[in-house]
C-alpha positions as CSV (number, residue, x, y, z in Angstrom):
1,X,0.0,0.0,0.0
2,X,2.9,2.4,0.9
3,X,4.5,1.7,-2.5
4,X,1.2,2.4,-4.3
5,X,0.8,5.7,-2.4
6,X,4.4,6.7,-3.3
7,X,3.8,5.8,-6.9
8,X,0.6,7.8,-7.1
9,X,2.3,10.8,-5.5
10,X,5.3,10.6,-7.8
11,X,3.2,10.2,-11.0
12,X,0.9,13.2,-10.0
13,X,4.0,15.4,-9.5
14,X,5.4,14.4,-12.9
15,X,2.0,15.0,-14.5
16,X,1.6,18.4,-12.9
17,X,5.1,19.4,-14.0
18,X,4.6,18.2,-17.5
19,X,1.1,19.5,-18.2
20,X,2.0,23.2,-18.4
21,X,3.1,24.4,-21.8
22,X,6.8,25.0,-22.6
23,X,8.4,28.3,-21.8
24,X,8.0,29.3,-25.5
25,X,4.2,28.9,-25.3
26,X,2.5,32.3,-25.0
27,X,0.6,32.6,-21.7
28,X,-2.9,34.0,-22.2
29,X,-4.4,36.6,-19.9
30,X,-7.1,35.6,-17.4
31,X,-10.6,35.5,-18.9
32,X,-13.7,37.1,-17.4
33,X,-16.1,34.7,-15.8
34,X,-19.7,35.2,-17.0
35,X,-23.0,33.8,-15.7
36,X,-23.1,31.6,-18.9
37,X,-19.8,29.8,-18.2
38,X,-20.3,26.2,-17.1
39,X,-18.1,24.3,-14.7
40,X,-16.2,21.5,-16.4
41,X,-17.1,18.5,-14.2
42,X,-20.7,19.2,-13.3
43,X,-22.0,21.4,-16.1
44,X,-23.5,23.9,-13.6
45,X,-22.9,27.6,-13.8
46,X,-19.3,28.2,-12.5
47,X,-20.3,31.6,-11.0
48,X,-23.2,30.1,-9.0
49,X,-21.1,28.8,-6.1
50,X,-19.2,30.3,-3.1
51,X,-15.4,29.9,-2.7
52,X,-12.5,30.2,-5.1
53,X,-12.9,29.6,-8.8
54,X,-10.4,28.5,-11.5
55,X,-9.8,28.7,-15.2
56,X,-7.5,26.4,-17.2
57,X,-6.3,27.6,-20.6
58,X,-5.5,24.8,-23.1
59,X,-3.3,25.2,-26.1
60,X,-5.4,25.8,-29.2
61,X,-8.6,26.6,-27.4
62,X,-9.9,30.2,-27.5
63,X,-11.8,29.9,-24.2
64,X,-10.7,28.5,-20.9
65,X,-12.2,25.5,-19.1
66,X,-14.0,26.8,-16.0
67,X,-14.2,25.3,-12.6
68,X,-16.7,26.3,-9.8
69,X,-14.0,25.3,-7.3
70,X,-10.2,25.5,-7.3
71,X,-10.2,21.9,-5.9
72,X,-11.8,20.7,-9.1
73,X,-9.2,22.4,-11.3
74,X,-6.4,20.8,-9.3
75,X,-8.1,17.4,-9.6
76,X,-8.3,18.0,-13.4
77,X,-4.6,18.7,-13.5
78,X,-3.8,15.4,-11.6
79,X,-6.0,13.2,-13.9
80,X,-3.8,11.1,-16.1
81,X,-6.4,11.0,-18.9
82,X,-6.3,14.8,-19.3
83,X,-3.4,15.1,-21.7
84,X,-4.2,18.5,-23.0
85,X,-1.3,21.0,-23.0
86,X,-2.1,23.6,-20.3
87,X,-0.8,27.1,-21.1
88,X,-2.1,28.8,-17.9
89,X,-4.1,28.1,-14.8
90,X,-5.6,31.1,-13.0
91,X,-7.3,31.0,-9.6
92,X,-9.2,33.5,-7.4
93,X,-7.0,35.4,-5.0
94,X,-9.1,34.8,-1.8
95,X,-7.1,37.5,0.0
96,X,-9.0,40.0,-2.0
97,X,-12.2,38.3,-3.2
98,X,-15.5,37.9,-1.4
99,X,-16.0,34.2,-0.4
100,X,-19.8,34.3,-1.3
101,X,-19.3,35.8,-4.7
102,X,-15.6,35.7,-5.9
103,X,-16.6,35.5,-9.6
104,X,-14.8,38.6,-10.8
105,X,-11.4,37.6,-9.3
106,X,-8.9,39.0,-8.9
107,X,-7.1,36.2,-10.8
108,X,-3.6,34.9,-10.0
109,X,-1.4,32.3,-11.6
110,X,-1.7,29.0,-9.6
111,X,2.0,28.5,-9.8
112,X,2.5,31.8,-7.9
113,X,-0.3,31.2,-5.3
114,X,0.0,30.2,-1.7
115,X,-2.4,27.3,-1.4
116,X,-4.3,26.3,1.8
117,X,-6.1,22.9,2.2
118,X,-8.0,21.3,5.1
119,X,-9.6,24.4,6.4
120,X,-13.1,24.7,7.8
121,X,-14.3,26.7,4.8
122,X,-16.1,24.8,2.1
123,X,-16.0,25.6,-1.6
124,X,-18.5,24.9,-4.5
125,X,-21.2,22.4,-3.6
126,X,-19.9,22.0,-0.1
127,X,-16.7,20.3,-1.0
128,X,-13.4,20.8,0.8
129,X,-11.6,23.8,-0.7
130,X,-8.2,24.5,-2.1
131,X,-7.9,28.1,-1.2
132,X,-5.4,30.3,-3.1
133,X,-3.8,33.5,-2.0
134,X,-1.4,35.9,-3.7
135,X,0.2,36.9,-0.4
136,X,1.4,34.3,2.2
137,X,0.4,36.6,5.0
138,X,-3.2,36.5,3.8
139,X,-3.1,32.7,3.8
140,X,-1.7,32.7,7.3
141,X,-4.5,35.0,8.5
142,X,-7.0,32.7,6.9
143,X,-5.5,29.7,8.7
144,X,-5.7,31.5,12.0
145,X,-9.5,32.0,11.4
146,X,-10.5,28.8,9.6
147,X,-7.7,26.3,10.2
148,X,-5.9,24.4,7.5
149,X,-2.4,24.2,6.3
150,X,-0.2,25.7,3.5
151,X,0.9,23.3,0.8
152,X,2.5,23.3,-2.6
153,X,0.5,22.4,-5.7
154,X,2.5,19.2,-6.2
155,X,1.9,18.2,-2.5
156,X,-1.9,18.4,-2.6
157,X,-3.0,14.8,-2.0
158,X,-4.8,13.3,-5.0
159,X,-7.5,11.9,-2.7
160,X,-8.1,15.4,-1.4
161,X,-9.1,16.7,-4.8
162,X,-10.5,13.5,-6.4
163,X,-11.9,11.7,-3.3
164,X,-15.5,11.4,-2.2
165,X,-17.0,14.4,-0.5
166,X,-18.7,14.1,2.8
167,X,-21.3,16.9,3.2
168,X,-21.3,18.2,6.8
169,X,-24.6,18.5,8.7
170,X,-26.4,21.4,7.0
171,X,-30.2,22.0,7.3
172,X,-30.4,23.3,3.8
173,X,-28.6,20.3,2.3
174,X,-30.5,17.8,4.4
175,X,-33.7,19.1,2.8
176,X,-32.3,18.2,-0.6
177,X,-31.3,14.6,0.4
């Protein structure tokens, strides 16, 4: 089991390092999220959920792939079947955005973000969040208030972004069930 975990971690690091375009590939600017943009995995409106958003730009595609949660974008990047050449990944700077409606950004490059996982804050559809910050001090203030830990993009566990989601007790969600 330990060998399998090590192999999965190593392969996800290789995949993340290899999925970004070469240094010669022009990096597109962040796009503007609209109310019509759909989240890649669920097909729902990406702008309709709280928490940080993400956009992945693919070589040869005019529009980015949208994600209602940064967690989903990191999961996409770790999937071995997604062999598209990524030219840029932008995420919401949660040091400046409103958690309930972060749709307008500001956008930062995920490779330059300080990432927080395992906090008490939940992202789109009640899932655990990968929370990006431009400034490490903003990430540390967030951790003081909501818990969690700072991690690198490569060190985010694959099961954290692709694992099953347990919905906490929530009166609104329990009505839906």
